[in-house]
Steps between C-alpha positions, in 0.01 A plus 500: 500500500512686832626848470760599763402773744746790472609674823339829550694784652416848582783703338681747701303826524496657155729242316546655161391335177486664151120546556504661836533373863446122546194390705593136510770241385466137420827309516513201270868412515848661521509792259125459403250727675165647397417853614159677512432873514167676516470502121748247355682174560788324366806272555842612623769243397871495584775527233560120526120440430517752223775298325286188538212687351708624200609142430154370527347754277773468229475109507115536472542725193306783665757759519866534408776524769549828668166638380346352828669777702289764298183305567460592852368824648835555665809259526382195676127608518223340298161653519184296497372413155738405219824543687386315809393220269865445413583442866208277550589281199865470595502422881304196647525666834239743384284257298576132544239376257665446150167571326469844674862582419421425137205725506710783635748451228222512234366808671849668485532427129157658437597799701826536297311483176323821579660798297558684827752228602673434161846599635507184711433265228765241418751590229433309167 
Protein backbone atom coordinates (compact mmCIF):
# COMPACT_ATOMS: atom_id res chain seq x y z
CA UNK A 1 0.00 0.00 0.00
CA UNK A 2 1.38 3.38 -0.98
CA UNK A 3 1.88 5.72 1.92
CA UNK A 4 0.50 9.24 1.30
CA UNK A 5 3.03 12.01 1.28
CA UNK A 6 2.30 14.57 4.01
CA UNK A 7 2.73 18.23 3.17
CA UNK A 8 5.82 19.67 4.85
CA UNK A 9 5.69 23.21 6.13
CA UNK A 10 8.22 25.35 7.86
CA UNK A 11 6.29 26.60 10.89
CA UNK A 12 6.31 30.27 11.64
CA UNK A 13 9.51 31.25 13.37
CA UNK A 14 9.50 29.83 16.88
CA UNK A 15 6.08 28.11 16.71
CA UNK A 16 5.59 26.84 20.27
CA UNK A 17 5.12 23.18 21.15
CA UNK A 18 5.22 21.58 24.62
CA UNK A 19 8.80 20.47 23.81
CA UNK A 20 10.21 23.75 22.57
CA UNK A 21 10.10 25.67 19.31
CA UNK A 22 9.08 23.69 16.23
CA UNK A 23 11.59 23.17 13.45
CA UNK A 24 9.12 21.58 11.04
CA UNK A 25 5.49 20.59 10.65
CA UNK A 26 3.91 17.81 8.59
CA UNK A 27 0.26 18.39 7.70
CA UNK A 28 -1.73 15.16 7.26
CA UNK A 29 -5.32 16.47 7.30
CA UNK A 30 -7.49 19.12 8.94
CA UNK A 31 -6.76 19.08 12.65
CA UNK A 32 -3.95 16.54 12.27
CA UNK A 33 -0.36 17.82 12.23
CA UNK A 34 3.00 16.39 13.28
CA UNK A 35 5.59 18.78 14.74
CA UNK A 36 9.30 18.26 15.27
CA UNK A 37 11.71 20.12 17.53
CA UNK A 38 15.42 19.67 18.06
CA UNK A 39 14.81 16.93 20.63
CA UNK A 40 11.24 15.62 20.40
CA UNK A 41 8.37 15.09 17.99
CA UNK A 42 4.66 14.56 18.26
CA UNK A 43 1.16 15.09 16.95
CA UNK A 44 -1.05 18.10 17.51
CA UNK A 45 -4.70 17.21 16.99
CA UNK A 46 -7.83 19.36 17.10
CA UNK A 47 -10.64 18.96 19.64
CA UNK A 48 -12.77 17.25 17.00
CA UNK A 49 -9.97 14.77 16.27
CA UNK A 50 -9.50 14.25 19.99
CA UNK A 51 -13.16 13.24 20.34
CA UNK A 52 -12.67 10.78 17.46
CA UNK A 53 -9.58 9.41 19.22
CA UNK A 54 -11.52 9.03 22.51
CA UNK A 55 -14.24 7.02 20.78
CA UNK A 56 -11.70 4.86 18.92
CA UNK A 57 -9.69 4.01 22.03
CA UNK A 58 -12.79 3.28 24.08
CA UNK A 59 -14.30 1.04 21.38
CA UNK A 60 -10.94 -0.75 21.05
CA UNK A 61 -10.93 -1.43 24.79
CA UNK A 62 -7.61 0.32 25.20
CA UNK A 63 -8.58 3.16 27.47
CA UNK A 64 -11.79 4.41 29.04
CA UNK A 65 -13.53 7.57 27.92
CA UNK A 66 -12.13 10.88 29.14
CA UNK A 67 -8.84 9.28 30.19
CA UNK A 68 -7.47 10.01 26.70
CA UNK A 69 -7.21 13.70 27.55
CA UNK A 70 -4.70 12.84 30.31
CA UNK A 71 -2.69 10.71 27.93
CA UNK A 72 -1.13 13.54 25.92
CA UNK A 73 1.74 15.74 27.01
CA UNK A 74 -0.60 18.75 27.00
CA UNK A 75 -4.18 19.04 25.72
CA UNK A 76 -4.18 18.02 22.07
CA UNK A 77 -0.47 17.09 21.98
CA UNK A 78 0.72 13.47 21.70
CA UNK A 79 4.46 12.86 22.00
CA UNK A 80 6.27 10.25 19.92
CA UNK A 81 6.22 6.84 21.51
CA UNK A 82 3.16 5.45 23.22
CA UNK A 83 0.94 8.51 22.92
CA UNK A 84 1.68 9.02 19.22
CA UNK A 85 0.85 5.34 18.62
CA UNK A 86 -2.74 6.15 19.60
CA UNK A 87 -2.93 8.78 16.84
CA UNK A 88 -1.29 6.47 14.30
CA UNK A 89 -3.68 3.63 15.12
CA UNK A 90 -6.77 5.80 14.91
CA UNK A 91 -6.30 7.91 11.79
CA UNK A 92 -5.80 6.36 8.33
CA UNK A 93 -4.57 9.76 7.12
CA UNK A 94 -1.41 9.12 9.14
CA UNK A 95 -1.01 5.42 8.35
CA UNK A 96 -3.26 3.98 5.62
CA UNK A 97 -2.07 0.39 6.03
CA UNK A 98 -4.45 -1.50 8.39
CA UNK A 99 -1.65 -3.87 9.44
CA UNK A 100 0.57 -0.96 10.51
CA UNK A 101 -2.33 0.60 12.41
CA UNK A 102 -2.89 -2.71 14.27
CA UNK A 103 0.82 -2.76 15.16
CA UNK A 104 0.53 0.78 16.53
CA UNK A 105 -2.44 -0.31 18.65
CA UNK A 106 -0.47 -3.30 19.98
CA UNK A 107 2.46 -1.01 20.76
CA UNK A 108 0.12 1.36 22.61
CA UNK A 109 -1.27 -1.50 24.70
CA UNK A 110 2.26 -2.60 25.59
CA UNK A 111 3.22 0.99 26.49
CA UNK A 112 0.14 1.28 28.72
CA UNK A 113 0.99 -1.99 30.51
CA UNK A 114 4.17 -0.45 31.98
CA UNK A 115 3.73 0.49 35.67
CA UNK A 116 4.67 4.10 34.89
CA UNK A 117 1.54 4.42 32.72
CA UNK A 118 -0.96 2.48 34.89
CA UNK A 119 -3.15 5.57 35.42
CA UNK A 120 -4.24 5.33 31.79
CA UNK A 121 -5.39 1.70 31.88
CA UNK A 122 -9.06 1.02 31.13
CA UNK A 123 -11.37 0.73 34.09
CA UNK A 124 -12.25 -2.88 34.89
